[in-house]
C-alpha positions, -999 to +999 in steps of 0.1 A: +275-178-503+305-161-519+336-182-514+369-172-531+352-154-560+326-181-567+292-187-551+291-219-532+257-236-532+244-254-501+209-268-502+188-294-483+153-309-483+132-311-452+135-290-420+159-261-416+180-283-393+190-304-423+206-273-439+223-264-406+239-298-405+254-293-439+266-258-431+285-270-400+311-287-423+314-257-447+337-227-445+333-194-464+354-163-468+327-142-485+306-112-475+276-117-497+250-145-498+213-153-505+190-180-491+153-190-491+130-215-474+108-227-502+072-238-499+067-261-529+044-246-556+061-259-588+077-293-583+079-316-553+099-307-522+134-319-530+169-307-529+171-302-567+140-280-565+154-260-535+167-225-537+191-209-546+191-219-583+224-216-601+228-212-638+261-203-654+273-181-625+239-166-618+224-176-584+188-167-576+162-170-549+125-164-556+093-160-536+061-162-555+048-177-587+058-170-624+025-175-642+039-176-677+065-202-667+053-228-693+059-204-722+093-194-708+103-231-703+093-241-738+113-212-752+144-221-732+142-258-741+139-250-778+170-228-775+190-257-760+190-248-723+194-276-698+168-273-670+176-292-639+146-286-617+108-285-619+105-250-606+095-218-623+123-200-604+152-217-623+137-204-655+143-168-643+179-176-636+182-189-672+168-157-686+191-135-666+221-157-675+213-154-711+210-116-710+241-110-689+262-125-717+254-094-738+250-067-711+280-078-690+261-061-661+237-078-637+215-048-631+210-043-669+203-080-674+176-079-648+161-048-664+158-067-697+142-098-681+117-079-659+091-073-688+092-110-696+078-121-662+041-124-655+029-132-620+039-124-584+075-125-574+102-110-552+137-121-563+173-117-552+201-125-577+239-125-576+264-131-604+300-144-602+310-118-629+301-090-604+306-108-571+303-076-550+267-069-563+233-081-554+201-071-573+166-072-558+133-067-576+097-074-570+061-074-582+036-084-555+053-102-525+070-078-501+107-070-502+125-048-476+160-036-475+175-030-440+206-008-434+227-019-404+262-011-394+285-021-422+259-045-436+228-045-458+200-071-453+173-079-477+142-099-467+105-105-473+096-099-436+105-074-409+111-103-385+140-114-405+156-080-404+149-067-369+179-085-353+202-065-375+187-031-379+155-011-375+162+011-406+144-001-437+133+009-472+103-008-488+106-017-524+075-010-545+064-031-575+087-030-605+114-012-586+150-026-588+176-023-560+213-026-568+233-033-536+270-031-533+282-036-497+265-008-477+256+012-508+221+007-522+207+024-553+171+020-563+157+024-598+124+023-616+119-005-642+131+019-670+163+026-651+156+060-636+171+065-601+146+069-573+149+086-539+135+064-512+128+074-476+144+052-448+118+042-422+123+032-386+107+000-374+090+004-340+095-033-331+127-045-314+147-077-314+135-087-279+100-090-293+112-118-316+125-139-286+106-165-265+113-146-232+115-178-212+083-194-226+084-229-241+073-216-275+063-184-292+026-191-292+025-195-254+044-163-251+019-145-274-011-159-255+003-142-224+009-110-243-028-107-252-037-083-224-009-058-234-018-062-270-055-052-264-043-022-243-020-011-270-047-014-296-073+008-279-050+033-261-044+057-291-082+061-298-098+068-264-101+103-250-100+096-213-110+131-203-143+129-221-145+091-221-152+091-258-138+076-290-114+097-311-099+077-338-063+089-342-044+093-375-068+073-396-054+093-425-085+102-445-073+138-446-038+129-459-030+135-495-008+103-496+003+075-473+036+093-466+016+122-451-005+102-427+018+106-397+021+143-404-016+153-405-032+174-378-049+149-354-079+171-348-084+179-385-080+143-394-107+132-368-131+158-383-125+144-418-129+108-405-163+117-390-173+134-422-164+104-443-180+079-421-212+098-414-227+092-448-217+055-451-247+033-460-231-001-462-200-018-450-181-047-464-155-065-442-131-086-462-104-109-447-092-145-446-090-172-419-088-158-383-091-123-396-124-132-413-138-146-380-128-113-363-146-095-391-177-115-383-176-102-348-172-068-362-204-073-383-224-080-351-209-050-333-214-025-362-249-035-369-258-035-332-241-002-322-241+018-355-271+004-372-254+000-406-258-032-427-225-052-429-215-079-453-186-102-445-166-119-473-137-143-475-113-123-496-107-151-522-145-153-528-150-115-529-124-110-556-137-137-578-175-132-576-178-098-593-192-080-562-216-052-565-204-023-543-230+005-540-221+041-537-215+053-501-199+020-492-170+015-469-148-016-476-127-027-445-099-052-450-082-070-422-048-086-424-022-091-396+007-091-420-008-066-444+004-088-473-024-115-476-026-119-514-064-124-517-071-095-493-048-072-512-065-081-545-099-075-529-087-041-516-076-031-551-109-043-566-128-022-540-107+009-548-113+004-586-151+005-578-147+038-561-154+026-526-138+042-495-114+017-480-101+012-444-074-013-434-068-030-400-032-043-400-005-052-375+025-045-398+028-008-405+038+002-440+028-033-453+013-033-488-023-033-477-016-006-451+000+016-478-027+012-504-059+017-482-074+051-479-076+049-441-056+030-415-062+014-381-036-008-363-037-039-341-005-027-323+000-062-310+038-064-318+056-092-335+034-123-339+056-153-348+032-182-340+015-194-372-018-197-353-029-162-345-036-152-309-029-117-298-035-102-333-070-118-332-079-102-299-063-069-309-085-069-340-116-075-319-107-046-297-101-023-327-134-034-343-152-028-309-138+007-306-146+015-343-182+003-338-186+025-308-171+055-325-192+049-357-224+046-335-217+080-320-209+096-354-242+082-368-262+092-338-272+056-331-254+054-297-258+077-268-230+093-249-239+073-218-237+041-238-204+051-253-190+056-218-202+022-207-187+004-236-153+022-233-152+015-195-157-022-203-130-021-230-105-004-207-112-031-181-107-060-206-068-063-203-069-068-165-097-093-169-077-112-195-047-112-171-070-129-145-081-155-170-045-163-179-036-169-142-057-202-145-031-219-167-030-250-145-067-254-149-064-252-187-037-279-187-059-302-165-089-296-188-069-303-219-057-336-203-093-347-197-102-340-234-071-354-251-086-388-260-118-376-276-118-381-314-137-348-321-150-317-304-180-296-314-179-258-308-212-240-305-221-203-303-249-179-310-249-143-320-215-126-314-203-159-300-208-178-333-176-165-349-157-171-316-168-207-319-155-208-354-122-194-343-120-218-314-126-248-337-100-234-361-074-232-333-080-268-323-077-280-358-045-260-364-028-270-332-041-304-320 
């Protein structure tokens, strides 16, 4: 944090409360600062490996992995640099510190360093020589710039920004932002100025609060009925009791045009694209993968199209064969899951039609897919997914019914029956949640068992997998 012309470094190892304790005894007069909670990748969790890293007036935070760090480290050591940590991040600070000695400008120093970096990174950097300036740049991990009243906020996640503003710009790979107070200029890697559209986030700050619940996960469990209702509402024509997938975007010339397409024309194009599909791949990780397995049962049952489910990390590394007339569906709550994004890009390179199911609009996966469906479950803060999972099930159910009708595999009467059941689901979920005392009593009777076995058949098999995952994550 800037303090009387220099950047004061405050770091701690362990929980965030350890850093809070240190900050209670500190005072600052500055208006600019950077910070980061680090998950150890290079080097053990320790204070010396914590961010920010400071080298000769350059302070830097980094999310991601620099793949050519050994080469850079060797070069720096041979040139006489003193490296204090085990991280790849500090090496970037050294490179920028070396370049700024000749450029005398932070932005130009970053531009010179950018071609040297191989890997995935989003980085914020400040320099005492230009203490009114912050530079942000990325390749891979997300980076958003939020514009509030008399303040600019940069973060890797919407949830970190929403308390300050709902007006954001999304940086694309190899773009560089130069921020001076409330002024922000964005450039390409070769220094050309870019015009970026400011987007409004539909979420609000209240969604990031516990709302009287003991913790976020309990709140999100109770939000599941509303999440399912929000997921299906845009896509059901109540007058005809039929599926009409809204703003999938297959008719749009680019992602920026998706919200501007004619809804009826886009639905016609969606039906046209999906009618000739002969095979579907569903690709995801963790909870989203289990939702995808449910989708496999639904699509094969209702639309009579063969479906293959893949864990994204396995799909991208097994050299998959994707036949013509294939649809590749990718599922990610955040829209930033690295393996799922890599699988999406691989599918697009093969020429497949792609469709994303995300919760975070304008996330990288959302922007790069050909078509788009949304969970619409609102902010999910709990690490163990709840409402995003059930929203995904609802979307997949709706998609399967719609695809069945498009393909002629499902009658209009059957479509009506399925939709009536889907519409009734939120109220039925509310009824289940009213038995919270029973769940507490049941948990109490099970608490001393050393293990539990989840069993399921057919569409209930992936639900058993998800149930087992939840118990392992939480208990």
